[in-house]
C-alpha positions as CSV (number, residue, x, y, z in Angstrom):
1,M,97.0,-57.3,22.0
2,T,97.8,-53.3,21.7
3,A,95.0,-51.1,23.1
4,R,93.1,-49.2,20.6
5,L,94.4,-45.9,21.6
6,Q,97.8,-46.8,22.8
7,D,100.1,-43.6,23.5
8,K,97.6,-41.1,22.1
9,V,97.1,-38.0,24.2
10,A,93.2,-37.2,24.7
11,L,91.4,-34.0,26.4
12,V,88.0,-34.2,27.4
13,T,86.2,-31.2,28.5
14,G,83.7,-31.7,31.0
15,G,85.6,-34.6,31.8
16,A,84.8,-34.8,35.6
17,S,81.3,-35.8,35.5
18,G,78.4,-37.4,33.2
19,V,79.9,-38.4,29.6
20,G,83.0,-36.9,30.2
21,R,83.8,-38.7,33.1
22,A,82.6,-41.9,31.2
23,A,84.7,-41.2,28.2
24,V,87.7,-40.3,30.4
25,I,87.7,-43.8,31.8
26,Q,86.9,-45.7,28.4
27,L,89.8,-43.8,26.8
28,A,92.3,-44.6,29.4
29,R,91.2,-48.2,29.7
30,E,92.1,-48.2,25.7
31,G,95.5,-46.9,26.2
32,A,95.5,-43.4,25.7
33,R,96.8,-40.4,28.4
34,V,93.9,-38.4,29.2
35,I,93.5,-34.8,30.3
36,V,90.5,-34.2,32.8
37,A,89.6,-30.6,31.7
38,D,86.7,-29.3,33.9
39,I,85.8,-26.4,36.3
40,D,85.1,-28.5,39.1
41,R,88.8,-28.9,40.4
42,E,87.7,-31.4,43.5
43,A,85.8,-34.0,41.1
44,G,88.4,-33.5,38.1
45,T,91.5,-33.8,40.4
46,A,89.8,-36.9,42.2
47,L,89.2,-38.8,38.8
48,A,92.7,-38.2,37.7
49,T,94.0,-39.5,40.8
50,E,91.5,-42.8,40.4
51,I,92.8,-43.3,37.0
52,G,97.0,-42.9,37.8
53,D,99.7,-41.9,36.0
54,A,97.7,-41.9,32.7
55,A,95.7,-39.2,33.7
56,M,96.1,-35.5,34.7
57,F,93.5,-32.8,35.7
58,V,93.5,-29.1,34.0
59,M,91.4,-26.4,35.0
60,L,89.3,-25.0,32.3
61,D,86.6,-22.4,31.8
62,V,85.6,-23.6,28.3
63,A,84.1,-20.3,27.6
64,S,87.5,-18.4,28.2
65,Q,89.8,-18.1,25.5
66,Q,92.5,-17.3,27.7
67,A,91.6,-20.7,29.9
68,W,91.9,-22.8,26.5
69,Q,95.4,-21.0,25.7
70,S,96.6,-21.9,29.1
71,A,95.3,-25.4,29.1
72,I,96.8,-26.3,25.6
73,T,100.0,-24.6,26.9
74,E,99.8,-27.1,29.8
75,V,99.1,-30.0,27.8
76,E,102.1,-29.4,25.3
77,E,104.4,-28.9,28.3
78,H,103.5,-32.1,30.2
79,F,102.9,-34.3,26.8
80,G,104.5,-32.6,24.0
81,R,101.4,-33.8,21.9
82,L,97.5,-33.9,21.4
83,D,95.8,-36.8,19.3
84,V,92.3,-36.4,20.6
85,L,90.2,-33.5,21.6
86,V,86.6,-34.3,23.1
87,N,84.6,-30.9,23.4
88,N,81.9,-32.5,26.0
89,A,81.3,-29.6,28.2
90,G,77.6,-28.4,28.0
91,I,75.0,-26.9,29.6
92,L,71.0,-27.1,29.6
93,R,68.4,-24.7,30.2
94,L,65.1,-25.2,29.2
95,G,62.6,-22.3,27.5
96,S,60.7,-22.0,24.5
97,I,61.0,-19.2,22.1
98,E,58.5,-17.2,24.3
99,E,60.0,-18.3,27.5
100,A,63.9,-17.9,27.0
101,T,65.3,-14.8,28.1
102,L,68.8,-13.0,26.3
103,D,70.9,-13.8,29.4
104,E,69.9,-17.6,29.1
105,W,70.4,-17.6,25.3
106,R,73.8,-16.2,25.5
107,Q,74.7,-18.3,28.5
108,V,74.0,-21.4,26.7
109,M,75.7,-20.2,23.5
110,S,78.8,-19.7,25.3
111,V,79.0,-22.6,27.1
112,N,77.8,-24.8,24.7
113,A,78.9,-23.3,21.2
114,D,81.7,-21.0,21.7
115,S,83.6,-23.4,23.6
116,V,83.7,-25.6,20.8
117,F,84.7,-23.1,18.5
118,L,87.6,-21.9,21.0
119,G,88.4,-25.6,21.7
120,C,89.2,-26.2,17.8
121,Q,90.5,-23.2,17.1
122,T,93.2,-23.3,19.9
123,A,94.1,-27.3,19.8
124,L,94.5,-27.2,16.0
125,P,98.3,-25.8,16.2
126,L,98.8,-29.1,18.3
127,L,96.6,-31.7,16.7
128,K,98.6,-30.6,13.2
129,R,101.7,-31.9,14.3
130,Q,100.5,-35.5,13.9
131,G,97.0,-35.6,13.1
132,G,94.6,-36.7,15.1
133,S,90.6,-36.5,15.9
134,I,88.2,-34.2,17.0
135,V,85.0,-35.2,18.9
136,N,82.4,-32.5,19.3
137,L,79.2,-33.6,21.4
138,S,76.0,-32.3,19.9
139,S,72.4,-33.8,20.5
140,V,69.4,-34.9,18.8
141,A,68.1,-31.6,19.6
142,A,70.2,-30.2,16.7
143,L,68.3,-32.6,14.1
144,G,64.8,-32.1,15.0
145,G,62.5,-29.6,16.4
146,I,61.9,-29.4,20.3
147,D,59.9,-26.6,21.7
148,H,61.1,-26.1,25.1
149,Y,65.1,-26.4,24.0
150,V,65.2,-23.2,21.8
151,A,68.8,-22.3,23.4
152,Y,70.1,-25.5,23.6
153,S,68.9,-27.0,20.4
154,A,70.2,-23.6,18.5
155,S,73.7,-24.3,20.6
156,K,73.8,-27.9,19.4
157,G,72.7,-27.2,16.0
158,A,75.9,-24.7,15.6
159,I,78.2,-27.3,16.8
160,A,76.7,-29.8,14.0
161,A,77.6,-27.0,11.4
162,M,80.6,-26.0,12.7
163,T,82.1,-29.6,12.6
164,R,81.0,-30.2,9.0
165,T,83.4,-26.9,8.3
166,I,86.2,-28.0,10.3
167,A,86.2,-31.4,8.7
168,T,86.2,-29.7,5.5
169,H,89.0,-27.2,6.2
170,C,91.1,-29.8,7.7
171,R,90.6,-32.2,4.7
172,R,91.2,-29.3,2.4
173,Q,94.4,-28.2,4.0
174,K,95.5,-31.8,4.2
175,Y,96.2,-31.8,8.1
176,R,94.8,-35.3,8.5
177,I,92.5,-34.6,11.2
178,R,89.2,-35.7,11.4
179,C,86.2,-33.9,13.1
180,N,82.9,-35.7,13.6
181,S,79.8,-34.8,15.8
182,I,78.0,-37.1,18.2
183,H,74.3,-36.6,18.6
184,P,72.9,-38.4,21.6
185,D,69.2,-38.6,23.0
186,G,68.6,-38.9,26.7
187,I,71.7,-39.9,28.7
188,L,71.3,-40.8,32.5
189,T,73.4,-38.1,33.8
190,P,73.0,-35.4,36.4
191,M,72.4,-32.8,33.9
192,S,69.7,-34.7,32.1
193,Q,68.3,-35.8,35.0
194,R,67.5,-32.1,36.4
195,A,65.3,-31.7,33.3
196,Y,63.0,-34.2,34.0
197,P,59.7,-33.2,36.1
198,P,59.8,-33.5,40.0
199,G,59.3,-37.2,41.0
200,V,60.1,-38.8,37.7
201,D,63.2,-40.8,37.7
202,P,65.1,-41.3,34.2
203,A,66.8,-44.4,35.7
204,D,63.4,-46.1,35.2
205,Y,63.5,-45.1,31.4
206,T,66.5,-46.7,30.2
207,I,66.8,-48.7,27.2
208,D,67.9,-51.6,29.4
209,A,64.4,-51.9,30.7
210,D,62.6,-51.5,27.7
211,P,64.1,-50.9,24.1
212,M,61.7,-48.4,23.2
213,N,62.8,-46.0,25.9
214,R,65.1,-43.6,25.2
215,V,67.3,-43.0,27.9
216,C,70.7,-44.5,27.4
217,L,74.2,-44.5,30.2
218,P,77.0,-42.3,29.6
219,E,79.0,-45.3,28.7
220,D,77.0,-45.9,25.6
221,V,78.1,-42.6,24.4
222,A,81.4,-42.7,25.8
223,A,81.8,-45.8,23.7
224,A,81.0,-44.0,20.3
225,I,83.7,-41.5,21.2
226,V,86.3,-44.1,21.5
227,F,85.4,-45.3,18.4
228,L,86.0,-41.9,16.5
229,A,89.1,-41.2,19.0
230,S,90.6,-44.5,17.4
231,D,92.4,-45.3,13.9
232,E,89.4,-47.7,13.6
233,S,87.3,-44.7,12.3
234,R,90.2,-42.9,10.0
235,A,87.8,-42.9,7.1
236,I,85.0,-41.5,8.9
237,N,85.3,-37.6,8.7
238,G,82.5,-34.8,9.1
239,I,79.5,-37.0,10.1
240,E,76.8,-36.8,12.8
241,L,76.7,-40.1,14.5
242,R,73.2,-40.5,16.5
243,V,73.4,-42.4,19.9
244,D,69.6,-42.3,20.0
245,S,68.5,-46.1,20.1
246,G,66.4,-45.1,17.1
247,Q,64.3,-42.5,18.6
248,F,65.1,-39.9,16.0
249,V,63.8,-41.8,13.1
250,M,60.8,-42.9,14.9
251,G,60.1,-39.0,15.7
252,I,61.4,-37.3,18.7
């Protein structure tokens, strides 16, 4: 049986840990050649080495236009194509509209939203050659109000809106590039663990323990990424795919 992503080339930002790491592993398992793009050289190189010839590490500060240009040039020189772009890198800073500082706001918007703009814009010429899939990681925080996530929610809302405009643009231009966003709720990653109060372990609140819980594993989100990256979703474009165990429909 042919692997779902056989011979496709996929770049995953924030690919060295959390959801990005899980996505890299699952994409490679499905036959893709994967670029682990991250600012953590040690962890990124180790993951690429672990996977083997199907993976390579690229140093990438996602908020830097120059870094994006260098990364895409390296991908083109090494693989000659790009079929899948997964904009996964992001940061979380807690704070309500009364608590958040302008510096925190700008940092979150830069890493979370500017990076998606830069990634999509820079990768588009390479993706256009044969068509492909862009998967942008947003959040349920983009869809509902969370009072202490003002900057994070805004950045993820920008990603959702940007995704729809990119999907529309590519379709009108007949590029055969699909662009979709994924909206997880709680995920058991180092980033989300830091948002919990001291002494509270989110591992105790996974959906494996109780279906009413909201915490899923990185592999659950990675499975959605693989689906949207594959030709199985070739007619799916511009959607907001929630990976939240029904939490949003019950009320955040």
